C-alpha positions in Angstrom: 22.2 -21.0 0.7 19.3 -23.4 0.4 18.3 -24.8 3.7 20.1 -22.1 5.7 18.3 -20.2 8.6 18.6 -17.0 6.6 17.0 -18.5 3.6 14.2 -20.0 5.7 13.4 -16.6 7.3 13.8 -14.4 4.3 12.0 -13.1 1.4 9.1 -13.3 -1.0 6.5 -16.0 -0.6 6.4 -16.5 -4.3 10.0 -17.7 -4.3 9.3 -20.3 -1.5 8.6 -24.0 -1.9 6.0 -25.2 0.6 8.6 -26.8 2.9 10.3 -23.4 3.3 7.2 -22.0 5.0 7.4 -22.4 8.7 4.5 -22.7 11.1 2.6 -19.5 11.8 4.6 -16.8 10.0 3.8 -13.1 9.7 2.7 -12.5 6.1 2.6 -9.0 4.6 0.4 -8.6 1.6 1.0 -5.5 -0.6 -2.2 -4.1 -2.2 -1.8 -1.6 -5.0 -3.7 -0.6 -8.2 -3.3 -0.5 -11.9 -4.3 3.1 -12.7 -3.2 6.2 -14.4 -0.5 8.3 -12.7 -0.2 11.2 -15.1 1.8 11.1 -18.4 5.1 10.5 -16.6 4.5 7.6 -14.1 3.6 4.0 -14.8 0.2 2.4 -14.2 1.9 0.2 -11.6 3.0 3.1 -9.3 0.8 2.2 -6.3 1.7 -1.5 -6.6 5.5 -0.8 -6.9 5.3 1.4 -3.8 3.3 -1.0 -1.7 5.6 -3.9 -2.7 8.7 -2.0 -1.8 7.4 -0.8 1.5 6.2 -4.3 2.4 9.6 -5.8 1.5 11.6 -3.3 3.4 9.4 -3.4 6.4 9.8 -7.1 6.4 13.6 -6.7 6.4 13.2 -4.3 9.4 10.9 -6.7 11.3 12.9 -10.0 10.8 15.6 -9.3 13.4 12.8 -8.2 15.9 10.5 -11.2 15.3 10.9 -14.7 16.6 9.2 -16.3 13.6 9.3 -16.1 9.9 8.3 -12.9 8.0 7.1 -13.3 4.4 5.9 -11.0 1.7 3.1 -12.3 -0.5 2.7 -11.4 -4.2 1.0 -8.1 -4.5 -2.7 -7.7 -5.3 -2.2 -5.4 -8.3 -5.9 -4.4 -9.0 -7.8 -2.1 -6.7 -10.8 0.2 -6.6 -9.8 2.9 -9.1 -13.1 4.0 -10.6 -12.2 7.6 -10.2 -9.5 7.1 -12.8 -11.7 5.3 -15.3 -11.5 8.3 -17.8 -7.9 7.4 -18.6 -6.8 4.5 -20.9 -4.8 1.8 -19.1 -6.7 2.0 -15.8 -8.0 -1.4 -14.6 -10.4 -1.2 -11.7 -12.1 -4.1 -10.1 -14.3 -2.0 -7.8 -15.0 -2.2 -4.1 -17.2 -5.4 -4.2 -14.7 -7.5 -6.1 -11.7 -6.1 -4.1 -13.6 -6.9 -0.9 -14.1 -10.5 -2.0 -10.4 -10.9 -3.0 -9.2 -9.6 0.3 -11.6 -11.7 2.4 -10.9 -14.9 0.5 -7.1 -14.3 0.4 -7.0 -13.8 4.1 -9.2 -16.8 4.9 -6.8 -18.9 2.8 -3.7 -17.4 4.5 -5.3 -18.0 7.9 -5.0 -21.8 7.3 -1.2 -21.5 7.8 -0.2 -18.0 8.6 0.0 -16.7 12.2 -0.7 -13.1 11.4 -1.6 -11.1 8.2 -0.9 -7.5 7.5 -2.2 -5.8 4.3 0.1 -3.0 3.2 -1.9 -0.6 1.1 -0.5 1.7 -1.6 -3.8 3.2 -3.0 -6.1 5.6 -1.1 -9.1 4.4 -3.1 -8.8 1.0 -1.5 -9.3 2.3 2.0 -13.1 1.9 2.3 -12.8 -1.6 1.1 -10.0 -2.4 3.5 -12.0 -1.0 6.4 -15.0 -3.2 5.6 -13.1 -6.3 4.7 -10.7 -6.3 7.6 -13.5 -5.5 10.1 -15.4 -8.5 8.8 -12.3 -10.8 8.9 -11.5 -9.7 12.5 -15.1 -10.4 13.5 -14.5 -13.9 12.1 -11.6 -14.3 14.5 -8.7 -13.8 12.0 -5.5 -12.1 13.1 -5.4 -9.5 10.4 -4.8 -5.7 10.2 -3.9 -3.1 7.6 -1.4 -0.3 7.2 -1.1 2.5 4.6 2.0 3.7 2.9 1.5 7.3 4.1 3.5 10.4 3.3 2.3 13.1 5.6 2.2 16.5 3.8 2.5 14.9 0.4 0.4 15.8 -2.6 -2.5 13.7 -3.6 -1.7 11.9 -6.8 1.3 11.7 -9.2 2.8 14.9 -7.9 6.1 15.6 -6.3 5.6 12.9 -3.6 4.9 9.9 -5.8 7.3 11.1 -8.5 10.1 11.4 -6.0 9.3 7.9 -4.7 9.3 6.4 -8.1 12.6 8.1 -9.1 14.1 6.3 -6.1 12.4 2.9 -6.5 12.1 2.6 -10.3 13.8 5.5 -12.1 13.7 3.6 -15.4 9.9 3.7 -15.4 9.6 7.5 -14.9 9.2 9.6 -18.0 10.2 13.3 -18.3 7.9 15.5 -16.2 9.3 19.0 -16.7 6.2 20.1 -18.6 3.6 18.1 -16.6 1.0 20.2 -14.9 -1.7 19.1 -12.5 -4.5 20.4 -10.3 -2.9 22.0 -7.3 -6.0 23.2 -5.4 -6.6 21.5 -2.0 -8.3 18.1 -2.2 -11.2 19.4 -0.2 -11.9 22.1 -2.8 -12.1 19.6 -5.7 -13.6 16.6 -3.9 -17.2 17.2 -5.0 -16.2 17.2 -8.7 -13.8 14.4 -8.2 -16.5 12.2 -6.6 -19.1 13.1 -9.2 -17.1 13.1 -12.4 -13.7 11.5 -11.7 -10.1 12.7 -11.9 -10.2 13.7 -15.5 -12.9 16.3 -14.9 -10.6 18.2 -12.6 -7.2 17.4 -14.0 -6.8 16.6 -17.8 -3.3 15.3 -17.1 -4.4 13.0 -14.3 -2.1 14.7 -11.8 -3.3 16.1 -8.5 -0.4 18.1 -7.3 2.8 19.2 -9.1 5.8 16.9 -9.8 8.2 19.9 -10.3 11.2 19.6 -8.1 10.8 15.8 -7.5 14.1 13.9 -6.9 15.3 10.5 -6.0 16.9 11.9 -2.9 13.5 13.1 -1.7 12.0 9.8 -2.6 14.6 7.9 -0.6 13.7 9.9 2.5 9.9 9.5 1.9 10.3 5.7 1.5 12.4 5.5 4.6 9.7 7.3 6.6 7.0 5.0 5.1 8.9 1.9 5.9 9.7 3.0 9.4 6.1 3.9 10.1 4.7 0.6 8.7 7.3 -1.5 10.6 6.6 0.4 13.8 2.9 -0.1 13.6 3.2 -3.7 12.7 5.5 -4.2 15.6 3.2 -2.4 18.0 0.1 -4.3 17.0 -2.4 -1.7 18.1 -5.5 -1.4 15.8 -8.5 0.8 15.7 -12.1 -0.3 15.1 -11.4 -0.6 11.4 -8.5 -2.9 11.8 -6.0 -0.2 10.8 -2.7 -0.4 12.6 -1.9 2.6 14.8 1.3 4.2 16.0 2.1 2.5 19.3 3.1 5.9 20.8 -0.2 7.6 19.9 -2.6 8.4 22.8 -5.0 5.6 23.7 -8.2 5.6 21.8 -11.3 6.8 23.7 -13.3 4.0 25.4 -16.6 3.4 23.8 -19.0 1.4 25.9 
């Protein structure tokens, strides 16, 4: 109901009018990409995942947080140069992404109490490290967290296919005949860095989607959301501004 406490505390920033925004909220900003994810997953895969994890983490955090928790519109373009060999990919590169993150957080800092960037694309990590380190040096209350699935395959394989079958099954195409590069990432990294994904996997898949299911995806998303919410709630960050598990051993002291 408009004007209710539940309405005031809930939901996407894009759906708010400015009087709905309370003083000093926690704002989660999903960061994804627009890049190939094999012949069976949409270009929006990383953005869909980052958005869903941010929204569900916000739902977890609201009962535990005294103030408002909002989810900003996703930043849907990232640093995806390694996927440039595939039509449909839109990469803005590290320099442009750095500028977008820095200016977005500076603007948010005029009214938000705390900002957390929720990242869905591994290629964005070097930029997040640099941008968040800079912003924290400027005195902004900002950190970042990744949508991590420990033990998962690298790209468009069983992990992401399962997640998308759970989150957006209507966007997943048949994948029974899809094959990918299944060697360990360390083994293919030199070619990947030098020549891009297409040089090592003509399908664009790093992993194997065989056996993916919505049930697996549900469990993976639940684990991602739990991890992100736990790290946001704990508030511990490393030197890069990345949120840490609050139960992890203390970082070594560096004089």
